[in-house]
C-alpha positions in Angstrom: 102.4 78.3 61.4 103.9 76.8 58.3 104.1 73.4 60.0 100.4 73.5 60.6 99.7 74.2 56.9 101.8 71.2 55.9 100.0 68.8 58.3 97.5 66.3 56.9 93.9 66.4 57.9 94.3 63.2 59.9 97.3 64.7 61.8 95.3 67.9 62.6 92.3 65.9 63.7 94.4 63.6 65.9 95.9 66.7 67.6 92.5 68.2 68.2 91.2 64.9 69.7 94.4 64.6 71.8 93.7 68.0 73.5 90.1 67.1 74.6 91.1 65.0 77.7 93.3 67.8 78.8 90.4 70.3 78.7 88.2 67.8 80.5 90.8 67.2 83.2 91.0 71.0 83.8 87.2 71.2 84.0 87.2 68.3 86.5 89.9 69.9 88.6 87.8 73.0 88.9 84.4 71.3 89.4 84.8 67.6 90.2 81.7 65.4 89.6 81.3 61.7 89.0 79.8 62.4 85.5 82.9 64.3 84.4 85.2 61.6 85.8 83.2 59.0 83.9 83.6 61.0 80.7 87.3 61.3 81.2 87.9 57.6 80.7 86.4 57.3 77.1 88.0 60.6 76.1 91.4 59.3 77.2 90.9 56.2 75.0 89.9 58.4 72.1 93.0 60.5 72.6 95.2 57.5 72.7 93.7 56.0 69.6 93.9 59.3 67.8 97.6 59.6 68.6 98.2 56.1 67.4 96.3 56.8 64.2 98.2 59.9 63.6 101.5 58.1 64.1 100.5 55.3 61.7 99.4 57.7 59.0 102.7 59.6 59.4 104.6 56.3 59.1 102.6 55.3 56.0 103.5 58.6 54.4 107.2 58.1 55.2 107.1 54.6 53.8 105.3 55.8 50.7 108.0 58.5 50.2 110.7 55.9 50.6 109.1 53.6 48.0 108.8 56.3 45.3 112.2 57.9 45.9 115.2 57.1 43.9 118.2 55.7 45.7 120.3 56.8 47.5 117.8 57.9 50.2 118.8 61.0 52.2 118.9 59.8 55.8 118.1 63.3 57.0 114.8 63.4 55.2 113.8 59.9 56.5 114.7 60.9 60.0 112.7 64.1 59.7 109.7 62.3 58.4 109.8 59.7 61.2 110.2 62.5 63.8 107.2 64.3 62.4 105.2 61.1 62.4 105.7 60.8 66.1 104.3 64.3 66.9 100.6 63.3 67.3 101.4 60.4 69.7 103.7 62.6 71.7 101.1 65.3 72.0 98.5 62.8 73.0 100.6 61.3 75.7 101.5 64.8 77.0 97.9 65.9 77.1 96.8 62.7 78.8 99.5 63.1 81.4 98.5 66.6 82.3 94.8 65.8 82.0 95.0 62.9 84.5 97.2 65.0 86.8 94.3 67.5 86.8 91.9 64.6 87.6 94.1 63.7 90.5 94.0 67.2 91.8 90.2 67.2 91.4 90.0 63.9 93.4 91.8 65.5 96.3 89.4 68.5 96.2 86.4 66.2 96.0 87.4 64.1 99.1 
């Protein structure tokens, strides 16, 4: 829970947006309709862009910290910051993968 308290608003928002296609994929797997499938596509793009936005904001924070730090830079902190910056994009890709697998399941049920 401490990690969630330290996240920026942009990172939290990007994680929330990243989960939406997963939920829509689950809904489509249970009750497949053309309208839900059509909604899955723009939600997937929103998730992808939210993940990329979260990554870029994290990278900006790391670069800002590097700029204001005094040398020598501790490599461990830079690596930790870069790994934390990649979390929103990784979550977005994971949710998109599972969401579209649920869509594939729903397509087999619809046919």
